[in-house]
C-alpha positions in Angstrom: 28.0 157.8 7.7 25.3 155.6 5.9 24.9 153.2 3.2 22.0 152.1 1.1 19.5 150.1 3.4 19.0 146.5 2.2 15.0 147.0 2.5 12.5 149.8 3.0 8.7 149.6 3.1 7.5 152.8 1.1 3.8 153.4 -0.5 2.7 149.9 0.7 5.5 148.5 -1.1 8.8 146.5 0.0 11.8 148.1 -1.6 14.6 145.5 -2.0 18.2 146.2 -3.1 19.0 143.3 -5.4 22.3 142.2 -4.0 22.9 139.7 -6.8 23.5 142.6 -8.9 25.9 144.5 -6.6 28.7 146.2 -6.9 28.1 146.7 -10.6 24.5 147.5 -10.7 22.3 149.2 -8.1 18.8 147.7 -8.9 15.8 147.4 -6.8 12.9 144.9 -6.6 9.7 146.8 -5.7 6.8 144.4 -4.6 3.9 143.8 -2.6 3.8 140.2 -3.5 4.9 137.6 -1.0 5.6 135.0 -3.7 8.0 137.6 -5.2 9.5 138.2 -1.6 10.0 134.5 -0.9 11.9 134.1 -4.3 14.2 137.2 -3.3 15.0 135.2 -0.1 15.6 132.1 -1.9 17.9 133.8 -4.9 19.7 135.9 -2.1 18.7 139.1 -3.7 18.3 139.9 0.0 20.2 137.9 2.4 21.7 138.3 6.1 19.9 136.7 8.8 18.4 140.0 10.0 17.4 141.3 6.7 15.8 138.1 5.8 13.8 138.2 9.0 12.4 141.6 8.6 11.8 140.9 4.9 9.8 137.9 5.5 7.6 139.8 8.2 6.7 142.4 5.4 6.0 139.4 3.0 3.6 137.8 5.4 1.8 140.9 6.3 1.6 141.7 2.8 0.0 138.4 1.9 -3.6 139.9 3.2 -3.3 143.3 1.2 -5.8 142.4 -1.5 -7.4 139.4 -0.1 -10.9 139.2 0.9 -11.9 138.6 4.8 -13.1 135.0 4.0 -10.0 134.1 2.5 -7.6 135.3 5.3 -6.8 132.3 7.0 -6.1 130.0 3.9 -4.0 132.8 2.3 -2.0 133.5 5.6 -1.4 129.8 6.2 0.0 129.7 2.7 2.1 132.5 2.9 3.6 131.4 6.1 4.5 128.1 5.2 6.0 129.6 1.7 8.2 132.1 3.4 9.5 129.7 6.2 10.4 127.1 3.5 13.1 129.8 1.9 16.1 129.5 4.1 16.3 126.9 6.9 19.3 128.0 8.6 18.6 131.7 9.6 16.7 131.7 12.9 15.7 135.4 12.5 13.3 134.1 9.6 11.4 132.0 11.9 11.4 134.5 14.8 9.8 137.3 12.6 7.3 134.9 10.8 6.1 133.9 14.4 5.9 137.2 15.6 3.6 138.0 12.7 1.6 134.7 13.4 1.0 135.7 16.9 -0.8 139.0 15.9 -2.8 137.0 13.2 -4.0 134.4 15.6 -4.9 137.1 18.3 -6.7 139.7 15.7 -7.6 137.7 12.7 -11.3 138.6 13.1 -10.6 142.4 13.4 -11.5 144.4 10.2 -8.2 146.1 10.1 -6.2 143.0 10.5 -3.9 143.8 7.5 -2.8 147.1 9.1 -2.3 145.4 12.2 0.2 143.1 10.7 1.9 145.9 8.8 2.6 147.7 12.3 3.9 144.7 13.8 6.4 144.4 10.6 7.3 148.0 11.0 7.9 147.4 14.7 10.2 144.3 13.9 12.1 146.6 11.3 12.5 149.5 13.8 13.8 146.9 16.5 16.4 145.4 14.1 17.7 148.9 13.6 17.9 149.5 17.2 19.6 146.1 17.8 22.5 147.1 15.3 23.1 150.4 17.0 23.4 148.4 20.5 25.9 146.1 18.8 28.0 148.8 17.3 28.1 150.5 20.5 29.1 147.5 22.7 31.7 146.5 19.8 33.8 149.2 20.7 35.0 147.8 23.9 37.1 145.1 21.9 39.4 147.6 20.6 42.3 148.6 22.5 44.4 150.2 19.6 44.2 151.2 16.0 43.4 147.8 14.4 43.6 145.7 11.3 40.5 143.8 11.1 39.5 140.7 8.9 35.9 140.1 8.1 34.0 137.4 6.1 30.9 137.4 4.1 28.9 140.5 4.6 27.4 141.6 7.9 26.7 145.2 7.2 23.6 147.4 6.1 23.0 144.9 3.4 22.6 142.1 5.9 20.1 143.8 8.3 17.7 146.3 8.2 19.6 148.7 10.4 23.6 149.5 9.7 24.7 146.0 10.3 26.2 143.9 12.9 30.1 142.9 12.4 30.5 145.5 10.0 28.6 148.1 11.9 31.4 147.5 14.8 33.8 148.3 12.3 32.1 151.3 11.0 31.6 152.7 14.4 35.4 151.9 15.5 36.7 153.6 12.1 34.6 156.7 13.3 36.4 156.6 16.5 39.7 156.3 15.0 40.3 152.7 15.8 40.6 150.9 12.4 43.8 151.0 10.4 42.7 148.5 7.5 40.0 146.0 7.0 40.8 142.9 5.1 37.9 141.3 3.2 37.5 137.7 2.4 35.9 137.3 -1.2 33.7 134.6 0.5 33.2 132.0 -2.1 31.1 130.8 -3.9 29.1 134.0 -4.5 31.6 136.6 -3.1 29.4 138.3 -0.7 32.9 139.6 0.6 34.4 141.2 -2.6 31.1 142.3 -4.0 28.9 143.5 -1.0 31.2 144.3 1.8 33.6 145.9 -0.5 30.7 148.0 -1.7 29.7 149.1 1.6 33.2 149.8 2.8 33.9 152.0 -0.2 30.7 154.0 0.4 31.9 154.4 4.1 35.5 155.6 3.2 37.0 153.0 5.3 40.4 151.8 3.9 40.1 148.1 3.0 41.6 145.3 0.4 39.7 142.3 -0.7 41.7 138.9 -0.7 40.7 135.3 -1.7 39.5 133.4 1.4 42.8 131.1 1.2 44.9 134.3 1.7 43.7 134.6 5.3 46.1 132.4 6.7 49.0 134.1 5.2 47.8 137.4 6.4 47.9 136.2 9.8 51.4 134.5 9.4 52.4 137.9 8.4 51.1 139.6 11.4 48.8 141.7 9.4 45.5 141.0 11.4 44.9 141.9 14.9 41.3 140.6 15.2 38.6 138.8 13.3 35.0 139.6 13.5 32.1 138.0 11.8 28.2 137.8 11.8 26.0 134.9 12.5 23.0 133.1 11.3 22.1 131.1 14.2 23.6 130.8 17.8 22.9 127.9 20.0 22.5 128.4 23.5 26.2 127.1 24.6 27.3 129.5 22.0 28.0 127.2 18.9 27.5 129.6 16.0 26.5 129.1 12.1 27.6 131.4 9.9 28.7 131.7 6.2 30.8 128.6 4.8 34.4 129.5 5.8 33.8 131.1 9.3 34.9 127.9 10.9 38.3 128.2 8.9 39.0 131.6 10.1 38.2 130.4 13.8 40.8 127.5 13.7 43.3 129.8 12.3 42.8 132.4 14.8 43.2 129.9 17.4 46.5 129.0 16.1 47.8 132.3 15.6 46.5 133.6 18.8 44.3 136.1 17.2 41.0 137.2 18.8 37.8 135.8 16.9 34.7 137.6 17.7 31.0 137.1 16.6 28.7 140.0 16.4 24.8 139.5 16.0 21.6 140.5 17.7 20.0 138.4 20.5 17.2 137.6 18.0 19.9 135.3 16.3 20.2 133.2 19.4 18.0 130.1 19.2 16.8 129.1 22.6 15.4 126.0 21.6 19.0 124.8 20.3 21.4 123.4 22.7 24.3 123.3 20.6 25.7 123.6 17.0 24.9 119.7 16.4 21.2 120.9 16.4 21.6 123.2 13.6 20.4 122.3 10.1 22.7 123.4 7.7 21.4 124.5 4.1 22.8 123.1 1.1 22.7 125.3 -2.3 22.4 124.4 -5.5 25.6 123.1 -7.2 25.1 125.7 -10.0 26.4 128.3 -7.5 29.8 126.6 -7.9 29.6 125.6 -11.4 28.4 128.7 -12.7 29.1 132.5 -11.9 26.9 135.4 -13.3 25.4 133.2 -15.7 28.9 132.0 -16.8 29.8 128.4 -16.9 33.3 128.1 -15.3 33.4 124.3 -14.9 31.7 121.2 -16.2 28.0 121.2 -15.1 27.9 117.6 -14.7 30.6 117.7 -12.0 29.4 116.8 -8.6 29.6 119.4 -5.5 29.3 119.8 -2.0 27.5 123.2 -1.3 26.8 123.8 2.6 25.9 127.7 2.8 27.0 127.5 6.6 29.4 125.8 8.8 29.4 125.7 12.5 32.2 127.3 14.8 32.3 125.6 18.2 32.1 127.9 21.2 35.6 127.1 22.5 37.1 128.8 19.3 35.1 132.1 20.0 36.8 134.8 22.1 33.3 136.8 22.7 30.0 137.3 21.1 28.7 140.9 20.8 25.1 141.2 20.9 23.0 144.5 21.8 23.0 143.9 25.3 26.6 142.8 26.1 29.7 141.4 25.1 29.4 137.8 26.2 32.6 136.0 27.4 32.8 132.1 27.6 31.5 129.8 28.9 28.5 130.9 26.9 25.2 130.2 28.3 22.3 132.1 26.3 19.3 130.5 28.0 18.2 133.8 29.8 19.5 136.3 27.4 
């Protein structure tokens, strides 16, 4: 079973499904302009750490598409910094940009540098697809029975360029008869759960229901949750994990209710230069994401707001981290992964 890819590269242009319009409208952004691609990342028209990385890789490569050779270095540097400024927390963004930069630095004097950069972006794209498959296969090992699962935000095909991370584990388990029901946190403030994860689960034919974020504790108290699994935007060497705001809440609740809490992410999400969660920069979003929804004002615009996009889940609250290589159990040490 498959859902619509978040991004596709066709006819020398990037096709991005506009996730801010889902699930009511399925619209696409079709562009070869790196500035428009940067805006798409900032607006969350494309989101999810792996998908952001692949999108940025294509954007950086496309920056040379219509540029004369003498302007390559200036335009490339400008595009690199523009794309790098879009989202500070997702490590995949910087990994992908630096992979493209390595090729540029080595081959910038060659006549076919643009095609070499596009080829590298395609390679990063395919690698993400392969990583998603590996995560889904390893994730089967966490299921010992037909389970009721809770997930937060969106970690499916819309968050990657493959079939997803946490939601891909759920999809694979469902196909093996190991999923009874999926509880989907709405995921405030932008409702990536009730809009995006629900859209994917519906397409896949997997039984689900959406709930407010604050309902999760009650579901656990009623013994309706067997395990929780989410994605990640950055993982420190010690296993501390940054993910969508509200993830830490779930990990604390799982610890209290003695419910397994899993993270599913590719090894490209592990930041080898980050020793612990204390070093992870948390992105703060515009307060309009709280004061407005879909262009409609829902509270007074002048009210102050605190708007972190992510929180940090300490390693001691994580049962295991599922990557394409293995299921990693605590104590976590990702120096050599």
